[in-house]
N, C-alpha and C positions, 0 to 999 in steps of 0.2 A: 504494500500500500504506500503510495507516494502522496504527501500532503504538503502544502505551502501556505504560509501566512505572512503578511507584511509586504514591505517594498524596500528594496535595497538599491540605492544609487551606486554607480561605479565608484570605486575607491573605499567602500566600507570594508572593514576587516572581516575576513572569513575564518571561522573556527569550526573544525570538525569534531563531532562527538561519536565515538565508536569506530569500528573498522568497516571498510567498504565491502567486505565479504559477507557481512551480516546486517544486523540492524544498526542504523546510523542516522545522524542528523547533521546538517550544516546550518550554522547560525551566522548572521551578519551583524556586526556591531558598528554603530555610527561612531564618529570621531570622539564623542563624549562618553562612549561606553554603553550607551543605551542600546537595547535590542531593536534592530530594524526589521529583521525577517528571520524566518526559520523554515527550513526544508526538512521534513521528516520522512524517513524510509523505514516503515514498520516500527515506528516509535510514536504512536498516537499521543502518549502522555506529553512528550516534548512539544507537540503541536498545541495541545490544549493549554499547557502552562505558558508556552511562548506567546499565544494570543493575549493572555491576561497581562503578561509582562509588557508586551508592546503597547497595549491599551493604557497601562499605568505609566509608561515612559520611564521605567526603572532601569538603572545601570546594573551591569553584571560584572562579576569577578571573573576575568578571562582565564585565570589559572585553574579555578574550580570548574569552569565551563567545559574544559576539554575532557574531563572525566565522565564517561557516560553513566557511571554508577551514581553520580550526584544529580538529583532532580534539578531541573532548571530553576524552580522556585527557590532552591537553596543556594543558588548562585547570585541572587539579588544582593546588591551592596546596600 
């Protein structure tokens, strides 16, 4: 299942969560660290949490974000 939420202009920072052989997500962070978009492959929880974070305009901790075991909501700064 492939799902996408948000909008990411060129130049936003791209961070991967997980390995491409299995379930993974790609997230784009704006220059100020806020979540701009999320692309989830077989990770519906990342999409649901990502939509809420995008709507709230929250910043994320990029170091925690790369660990697919850490829920997106727990990466909010």
